[in-house]
Wavefront OBJ file of the C-alpha trace (Angstrom):
o trace
v 6.056 34.154 29.321
v 5.535 33.576 25.599
v 7.003 36.932 24.568
v 9.949 36.381 26.941
v 10.567 32.964 25.401
v 10.212 34.434 21.908
v 12.941 36.940 22.720
v 15.094 34.214 24.233
v 14.723 32.066 21.092
v 15.780 35.083 19.050
v 18.662 35.775 21.440
v 19.654 32.112 21.484
v 19.933 32.069 17.688
v 21.906 35.333 17.778
v 24.696 33.690 19.804
v 28.014 33.374 17.998
v 28.208 29.619 18.638
v 24.771 29.016 17.140
v 25.513 31.236 14.144
v 28.844 29.461 13.618
v 27.251 26.006 13.773
v 24.668 26.868 11.107
v 27.433 28.475 9.026
v 29.350 25.171 9.201
v 26.259 23.188 8.221
v 24.824 25.440 5.519
v 27.515 27.880 4.428
v 26.130 30.981 2.725
v 22.544 29.785 3.204
v 22.778 29.860 7.021
v 21.360 33.374 7.438
v 18.351 32.627 5.236
v 17.776 29.338 7.058
v 17.848 30.988 10.495
v 15.469 33.676 9.218
v 13.039 30.995 8.048
v 13.226 29.274 11.439
v 12.481 32.573 13.191
v 9.499 33.141 10.876
v 8.123 29.689 11.684
v 8.579 30.248 15.423
v 7.027 33.719 15.349
v 4.002 32.519 13.377
v 3.108 29.696 15.782
v 1.718 30.627 19.204
v 2.547 27.184 20.608
v 6.042 27.077 19.152
v 6.808 30.477 20.664
v 6.503 28.791 24.070
v 9.071 26.091 23.243
v 12.462 26.095 24.922
v 15.147 27.817 22.816
v 17.416 24.767 23.039
v 14.724 22.495 21.611
v 14.065 24.907 18.726
v 17.805 24.919 18.037
v 18.034 21.111 18.125
v 15.041 20.685 15.811
v 16.327 23.239 13.331
v 19.852 21.788 13.466
v 18.426 18.400 12.450
v 16.778 20.034 9.435
v 20.055 21.770 8.586
v 22.035 18.512 8.840
v 19.570 16.891 6.421
v 19.606 20.051 4.263
v 15.813 20.330 4.330
v 13.994 23.664 4.454
v 11.840 24.545 7.449
v 8.825 26.103 5.787
v 5.309 24.937 6.586
v 4.202 25.588 3.008
v 6.840 23.331 1.457
v 6.184 20.194 3.521
v 9.733 18.818 3.690
v 10.143 19.220 7.442
v 8.508 20.944 10.370
v 9.377 22.143 13.820
v 6.487 20.957 15.962
v 5.745 21.993 19.561
v 4.931 19.260 22.087
v 4.211 19.362 25.797
v 6.770 17.363 27.721
v 6.023 16.256 31.278
v 8.822 16.011 33.805
v 9.319 15.921 37.562
v 10.900 18.938 39.188
v 13.388 18.816 42.088
v 10.520 18.414 44.581
v 9.056 15.464 42.639
v 6.077 17.420 41.291
v 4.981 16.889 37.706
v 5.551 19.900 35.483
v 4.992 20.563 31.803
v 7.204 22.446 29.396
v 6.827 23.051 25.701
v 9.590 21.601 23.541
v 10.116 21.739 19.805
v 10.799 18.597 17.830
v 11.931 18.005 14.281
v 9.364 16.206 12.158
v 10.142 14.909 8.700
v 7.402 15.325 6.098
v 6.683 12.893 3.274
v 8.323 15.273 0.791
v 11.435 15.156 2.972
v 11.466 11.350 2.823
v 11.221 11.495 -0.968
v 13.963 14.140 -1.158
v 16.342 12.088 1.004
v 15.592 8.925 -0.976
v 16.268 10.704 -4.270
v 19.551 12.089 -2.960
v 20.716 8.663 -1.831
v 20.977 7.390 -5.402
v 19.846 3.970 -4.154
v 16.509 3.929 -5.966
v 15.769 3.112 -9.575
v 12.625 5.205 -9.421
v 10.562 6.846 -6.722
v 7.303 8.687 -7.044
v 4.406 9.756 -4.868
v 0.990 9.990 -6.516
v -2.601 9.002 -5.877
v -3.783 5.766 -7.461
v -7.547 5.479 -7.861
v -9.654 2.302 -7.806
v -10.261 2.306 -11.547
v -6.527 2.715 -12.300
v -5.235 0.019 -9.936
v -4.435 -3.402 -11.445
v -2.038 -5.077 -9.004
v 0.788 -4.560 -6.530
v 3.603 -7.037 -5.956
v 4.506 -6.839 -2.264
v 7.822 -8.616 -2.806
v 9.190 -6.417 -5.605
v 7.015 -3.407 -4.754
v 6.071 -3.091 -8.415
v 2.781 -1.391 -9.087
v 0.711 -2.160 -12.148
v -1.767 0.581 -12.889
v -3.440 2.148 -15.912
v -2.723 5.859 -15.691
v -4.244 6.495 -19.115
v -7.575 6.492 -17.271
v -8.695 9.552 -15.380
v -8.823 8.627 -11.702
v -12.229 7.667 -10.342
v -13.380 6.054 -7.115
v -11.509 5.948 -3.854
v -7.775 6.496 -3.592
v -6.270 3.048 -3.039
l 1 2 3 4 5 6 7 8 9 10 11 12 13 14 15 16 17 18 19 20 21 22 23 24 25 26 27 28 29 30 31 32 33 34 35 36 37 38 39 40 41 42 43 44 45 46 47 48 49 50 51 52 53 54 55 56 57 58 59 60 61 62 63 64 65 66 67 68 69 70 71 72 73 74 75 76 77 78 79 80 81 82 83 84 85 86 87 88 89 90 91 92 93 94 95 96 97 98 99 100 101 102 103 104 105 106 107 108 109 110 111 112 113 114 115 116 117 118 119 120 121 122 123 124 125 126 127 128 129 130 131 132 133 134 135 136 137 138 139 140 141 142 143 144 145 146 147 148 149 150 151 152 153
């Protein structure tokens, strides 16, 4: 079944309507984006089993947000999940579906693009560097002249 589903994912993405939709969303980058999605699917034995429609929906979400699907980059992932459902006879069945998952780098990217933030950064703060954090203003006071030591706080 997995190789059949792999072919059907490939065939699903080869459809004119799917190609056209990604062309609308990404322009010239659509072919490279679809290639990266196929690489992610082909490299994940669980994702290969996912329904083609769910892979399309997850990748379309990434395209709408203009985030790359590449496990090494960490902006967004297509993650396989088992979904339980009742068939026509009322018996519980399981199918594998793909879901879009936003990574922390994706959150930072979207926040930066919004232009709504004075500053945004993601770094480790160690015990010896930490001075205070104002929960109301979200201002952090830390001494980054010190090399980090102790637990990450």
